[in-house]
Structures are given as C-alpha cells and as structure tokens.
MDAnalysis code that builds the backbone (N, CA, C; Angstrom):
import MDAnalysis as mda
import numpy as np

u = mda.Universe.empty(258, n_residues=86, atom_resindex=np.repeat(np.arange(86), 3), trajectory=True)
u.add_TopologyAttr("name", ["N", "CA", "C"] * 86)
u.add_TopologyAttr("resid", np.arange(1, 87))
u.add_TopologyAttr("resname", ["MET", "ASN", "THR", "LEU", "THR", "ARG", "GLU", "VAL", "THR", "MET", "TYR", "ARG", "SER", "SER", "VAL", "LYS", "LEU", "PHE", "ILE", "ILE", "PHE", "MET", "THR", "VAL", "ILE", "GLY", "PHE", "LEU", "PHE", "PHE", "SER", "ILE", "PRO", "SER", "PHE", "PRO", "ALA", "ASP", "VAL", "GLU", "LEU", "SER", "ALA", "GLY", "LEU", "ILE", "PRO", "LYS", "PRO", "GLY", "THR", "ILE", "LYS", "THR", "ALA", "LYS", "ASP", "GLN", "PHE", "LYS", "LYS", "ASN", "SER", "PRO", "TRP", "LYS", "PHE", "ALA", "LEU", "SER", "LEU", "PRO", "GLY", "VAL", "GLY", "ASN", "SER", "TRP", "ILE", "VAL", "GLN", "MET", "LEU", "GLU", "GLU", "THR"])
u.atoms.positions = np.array([
    [27.661, -1.958, -34.098],
    [27.627, -1.425, -32.871],
    [26.126, -1.574, -32.126],
    [26.185, -1.752, -30.970],
    [24.930, -1.859, -30.403],
    [24.238, -0.599, -29.966],
    [23.039, -0.606, -29.688],
    [22.153, 0.596, -29.310],
    [22.850, 1.265, -28.251],
    [23.331, 0.690, -27.218],
    [23.818, 1.508, -25.906],
    [25.101, 2.185, -26.454],
    [26.055, 1.546, -27.051],
    [27.159, 2.265, -27.475],
    [26.689, 3.462, -28.464],
    [25.757, 3.249, -29.258],
    [25.607, 4.445, -30.232],
    [25.010, 5.569, -29.456],
    [24.034, 5.279, -28.534],
    [23.520, 6.193, -27.663],
    [24.483, 7.106, -26.764],
    [25.627, 6.389, -26.448],
    [26.604, 6.770, -25.527],
    [27.351, 7.708, -26.307],
    [27.691, 7.219, -27.522],
    [28.548, 8.182, -28.398],
    [27.882, 9.442, -28.931],
    [26.578, 9.246, -29.125],
    [25.648, 10.428, -29.506],
    [25.503, 11.364, -28.350],
    [25.454, 10.840, -27.112],
    [25.427, 11.723, -25.903],
    [26.781, 12.547, -25.838],
    [27.873, 11.740, -25.997],
    [29.049, 12.437, -25.697],
    [29.471, 13.447, -26.760],
    [28.819, 13.273, -28.032],
    [29.146, 14.322, -29.154],
    [28.049, 15.451, -28.796],
    [27.140, 15.263, -28.303],
    [26.128, 16.372, -28.059],
    [26.691, 17.123, -26.794],
    [27.387, 16.509, -25.807],
    [28.011, 17.178, -24.708],
    [29.092, 18.061, -25.390],
    [29.940, 17.605, -26.229],
    [31.177, 18.265, -26.782],
    [30.623, 19.516, -27.573],
    [29.489, 19.402, -28.403],
    [28.750, 20.382, -29.077],
    [28.296, 21.584, -28.018],
    [27.616, 21.009, -26.834],
    [27.260, 21.923, -25.840],
    [28.386, 22.828, -25.382],
    [29.465, 22.161, -25.128],
    [30.626, 22.877, -24.523],
    [31.173, 23.872, -25.438],
    [31.342, 23.441, -26.752],
    [31.803, 24.331, -27.801],
    [30.741, 25.374, -28.017],
    [29.575, 25.271, -28.013],
    [28.658, 26.267, -28.115],
    [28.577, 27.318, -26.929],
    [28.692, 26.776, -25.624],
    [28.874, 27.640, -24.549],
    [30.196, 28.460, -24.588],
    [31.259, 27.879, -24.919],
    [32.513, 28.637, -25.198],
    [32.489, 29.778, -26.069],
    [31.796, 29.375, -27.242],
    [31.692, 30.543, -28.183],
    [30.575, 31.819, -27.615],
    [29.628, 31.391, -27.037],
    [28.662, 32.240, -26.257],
    [29.409, 33.091, -25.480],
    [30.176, 32.484, -24.557],
    [31.010, 33.116, -23.489],
    [32.086, 34.152, -23.993],
    [32.652, 33.684, -25.069],
    [33.596, 34.493, -25.727],
    [32.951, 35.693, -26.354],
    [31.833, 35.514, -27.079],
    [31.096, 36.654, -27.582],
    [30.542, 37.695, -26.529],
    [30.242, 37.026, -25.552],
    [29.681, 37.881, -24.112],
    [30.622, 38.594, -23.652],
    [31.890, 38.093, -23.539],
    [33.064, 38.996, -22.812],
    [33.908, 39.680, -23.889],
    [33.656, 39.547, -25.093],
    [34.273, 40.399, -26.161],
    [33.567, 41.601, -26.596],
    [32.297, 41.777, -26.198],
    [31.519, 42.768, -26.853],
    [32.187, 44.069, -26.089],
    [32.418, 45.130, -26.800],
    [33.091, 46.345, -26.139],
    [32.090, 46.859, -25.352],
    [32.489, 47.259, -24.204],
    [31.817, 48.295, -23.302],
    [32.178, 49.636, -23.315],
    [31.172, 50.667, -23.221],
    [31.466, 52.015, -23.394],
    [31.140, 52.538, -21.965],
    [32.252, 53.375, -21.539],
    [31.848, 54.136, -20.122],
    [30.741, 55.220, -20.122],
    [30.265, 55.491, -19.273],
    [29.337, 56.535, -19.100],
    [30.098, 57.786, -19.358],
    [29.558, 59.015, -19.506],
    [30.163, 60.332, -19.605],
    [30.526, 60.633, -18.151],
    [31.884, 60.889, -18.283],
    [32.616, 61.364, -17.147],
    [32.815, 62.815, -17.162],
    [32.430, 63.626, -16.062],
    [32.945, 64.919, -15.933],
    [34.055, 64.941, -15.154],
    [35.319, 65.173, -15.689],
    [36.640, 65.299, -15.030],
    [36.544, 66.682, -14.295],
    [37.108, 66.623, -13.174],
    [37.188, 67.753, -12.388],
    [36.044, 68.361, -11.887],
    [35.071, 67.675, -11.895],
    [33.420, 68.114, -11.224],
    [33.907, 68.505, -10.041],
    [33.385, 69.735, -9.540],
    [33.385, 70.087, -8.180],
    [34.968, 70.776, -7.804],
    [35.758, 70.675, -8.734],
    [37.217, 71.181, -8.365],
    [37.435, 72.608, -8.935],
    [36.247, 73.154, -9.419],
    [36.262, 74.515, -10.033],
    [35.872, 75.496, -9.127],
    [36.673, 76.591, -8.637],
    [36.317, 77.446, -7.752],
    [34.911, 78.007, -7.948],
    [34.045, 78.356, -6.883],
    [32.903, 79.049, -7.001],
    [33.094, 80.484, -7.556],
    [32.187, 80.933, -8.152],
    [32.196, 82.396, -8.480],
    [32.318, 83.413, -7.243],
    [33.329, 84.261, -7.370],
    [33.450, 85.176, -6.170],
    [34.318, 84.677, -5.102],
    [35.135, 83.514, -5.351],
    [36.019, 82.941, -4.402],
    [37.287, 83.713, -4.291],
    [37.872, 83.982, -3.204],
    [39.005, 84.688, -2.975],
    [40.205, 83.806, -2.891],
    [41.186, 83.943, -3.822],
    [42.382, 83.010, -3.905],
    [43.097, 83.375, -2.629],
    [43.939, 82.433, -2.188],
    [44.820, 82.379, -0.903],
    [45.975, 83.081, -1.371],
    [46.602, 83.933, -0.782],
    [47.962, 84.575, -0.978],
    [49.110, 83.376, -1.110],
    [50.034, 83.804, -2.047],
    [51.044, 82.695, -1.972],
    [51.802, 82.348, -0.655],
    [52.156, 83.649, 0.143],
    [52.659, 83.377, 1.463],
    [51.905, 83.518, 2.597],
    [50.556, 83.247, 2.475],
    [49.708, 83.401, 3.642],
    [50.079, 82.510, 4.807],
    [50.147, 81.231, 4.424],
    [50.414, 80.124, 5.349],
    [51.912, 79.888, 5.530],
    [52.896, 80.520, 4.879],
    [54.391, 80.262, 4.840],
    [54.970, 80.233, 6.358],
    [55.729, 79.241, 6.484],
    [56.372, 78.983, 7.915],
    [57.852, 78.838, 7.667],
    [58.614, 79.023, 8.599],
    [60.066, 78.921, 8.396],
    [60.333, 77.526, 8.735],
    [61.600, 77.069, 8.227],
    [62.101, 75.851, 8.545],
    [62.435, 75.628, 9.893],
    [62.699, 74.519, 10.466],
    [62.379, 73.123, 10.083],
    [60.963, 72.920, 10.033],
    [60.603, 72.078, 9.044],
    [59.129, 71.820, 8.987],
    [58.926, 70.368, 9.373],
    [57.757, 69.967, 9.956],
    [57.414, 68.626, 10.483],
    [56.395, 68.108, 9.483],
    [56.501, 66.945, 9.196],
    [55.526, 66.231, 8.297],
    [54.805, 65.180, 9.149],
    [53.616, 65.010, 8.987],
    [52.949, 63.948, 9.622],
    [52.148, 63.109, 8.605],
    [52.330, 61.838, 8.810],
    [51.338, 60.915, 7.913],
    [50.447, 60.017, 8.569],
    [49.365, 59.891, 8.212],
    [48.357, 59.055, 8.928],
    [48.216, 57.902, 8.329],
    [48.605, 56.779, 8.830],
    [48.753, 55.366, 8.250],
    [49.494, 55.372, 7.006],
    [50.934, 55.707, 7.056],
    [51.546, 55.895, 5.780],
    [51.731, 54.626, 4.993],
    [51.646, 53.511, 5.693],
    [51.822, 52.231, 4.875],
    [53.117, 52.064, 3.968],
    [53.332, 50.944, 3.417],
    [54.590, 50.733, 2.623],
    [54.283, 50.216, 1.352],
    [53.153, 50.363, 0.908],
    [52.593, 49.942, -0.348],
    [53.369, 50.457, -1.578],
    [53.684, 51.768, -1.551],
    [54.237, 52.438, -2.723],
    [55.790, 52.747, -2.341],
    [56.658, 52.487, -3.272],
    [58.038, 52.824, -3.113],
    [58.410, 54.137, -2.819],
    [57.517, 55.068, -3.380],
    [57.817, 56.642, -3.249],
    [57.476, 57.083, -1.576],
    [56.677, 56.209, -1.030],
    [56.345, 56.438, 0.417],
    [57.383, 56.016, 1.159],
    [57.920, 54.934, 1.014],
    [59.082, 54.380, 1.636],
    [60.142, 55.186, 1.384],
    [60.585, 55.659, 0.177],
    [61.714, 56.562, 0.124],
    [61.443, 57.905, 0.757],
    [60.293, 58.439, 0.829],
    [60.031, 59.927, 1.506],
    [60.132, 59.645, 3.043],
    [59.828, 58.351, 3.535],
    [59.887, 58.285, 5.089],
    [61.405, 57.886, 5.252],
    [62.213, 57.520, 4.425],
    [63.708, 57.259, 4.609],
    [64.263, 58.450, 4.585],
    [64.049, 59.414, 3.724],
    [64.808, 60.742, 3.334],
    [64.227, 61.779, 4.508],
    [63.211, 61.585, 5.264],
    [62.780, 62.593, 6.215],
    [63.446, 62.169, 7.522],
])
C-alpha cells in the first residue's frame, strides 16, 4: 500500500469515527430527560374573596336561542357536527 492510499484510509476511518461520535453525543443530548417548571393549575380561576355568585336563572332566556360563532373553522369534527345540527 502506498502512502496516499494509507492516508485516505486513515481519513475515512477518522470521518467514520467522528460521525459515530457525533451520533452518540446527539443521542445522549436528546435523550436526557427534561423536567417542566412548577405549574400552578387554575391560577387566576379562583374567585376573589367577597365575590358574589351569579344566580342560576339570572340570565335565563326562553327558547329559541341563537348561537353565534366567530371564525368557527372546520378543524375539529365536533365543530362541524355542531354547525350541522344547529
């Protein structure tokens, strides 16, 4: 084997090792578990002290009712079904 062939072979093997090394590093980087920050569920949905509750029939109206949707879209099947049934 001449010197040029030996150098090319060494270069190819070093490139293969680099690719393997970077693959392992990438796998380890993306497989490290991440932990979410503390989340307060329902933050701001708790009524303030002294708040008066609305009576059950305060805003009750007789039928027929009219429903209005702003930009209903058809992305969800339940929206399509609701529009077809009204």
